[in-house]
C-alpha positions in Angstrom: -12.4 6.5 -11.5 -8.4 6.9 -11.9 -5.8 3.5 -11.6 -3.1 3.6 -8.6 -0.3 1.9 -9.2 1.4 0.8 -5.3 4.4 -0.6 -5.2 5.9 -1.9 -1.2 9.8 -0.5 -0.5 10.3 -0.9 2.7 9.9 -3.5 5.2 6.9 -4.2 7.7 9.3 -5.6 10.3 9.0 -4.1 13.6 5.8 -2.1 12.6 2.5 -2.4 14.6 -0.2 -5.0 13.8 -2.4 -2.4 12.1 -0.6 -1.3 9.6 1.1 -5.2 8.8 -2.6 -5.8 7.9 -3.6 -2.5 6.0 -0.4 -3.6 3.9 -1.7 -7.3 3.8 -5.7 -5.6 2.6 -3.1 -3.8 0.0 -2.4 -7.2 -1.5 1.4 -6.3 -0.8 3.2 -9.0 0.5 6.4 -9.6 -0.6 9.0 -6.9 -1.4 9.1 -4.6 -4.5 5.0 -6.3 -5.2 3.4 -4.1 -7.4 -0.1 -4.2 -7.7 -2.8 -1.4 -8.8 -6.3 -0.6 -6.8 -9.0 2.5 -8.4 -7.8 5.3 -6.6 -11.8 5.5 -4.0 -11.3 6.9 -0.7 -10.6 4.0 1.4 -7.8 2.7 -0.8 -5.8 6.4 -0.6 -7.1 5.7 3.1 -4.6 2.5 3.6 -1.9 4.4 1.7 -2.2 7.4 3.5 -1.4 4.8 7.2 1.5 3.5 4.9 2.7 6.2 2.9 6.2 5.4 4.6 6.1 1.3 3.4 4.6 2.2 0.3 5.7 4.7 -2.9 2.7 5.5 -5.0 2.2 6.3 -8.9 -0.4 7.1 -10.3 -1.8 5.1 -14.5 
């Protein structure tokens, strides 16, 4: 599987509780924080839920 880098670029203030939980489950807590994940279907689905808050790069 390929790796993807996910970076939090926008704040979670005034977002739904579900979107906040998705960000935390991705491992993103602070602005500008970057994490690496495998590009599985479950991870891609979580990214799709918060795509307006994160930036994604393929490795």
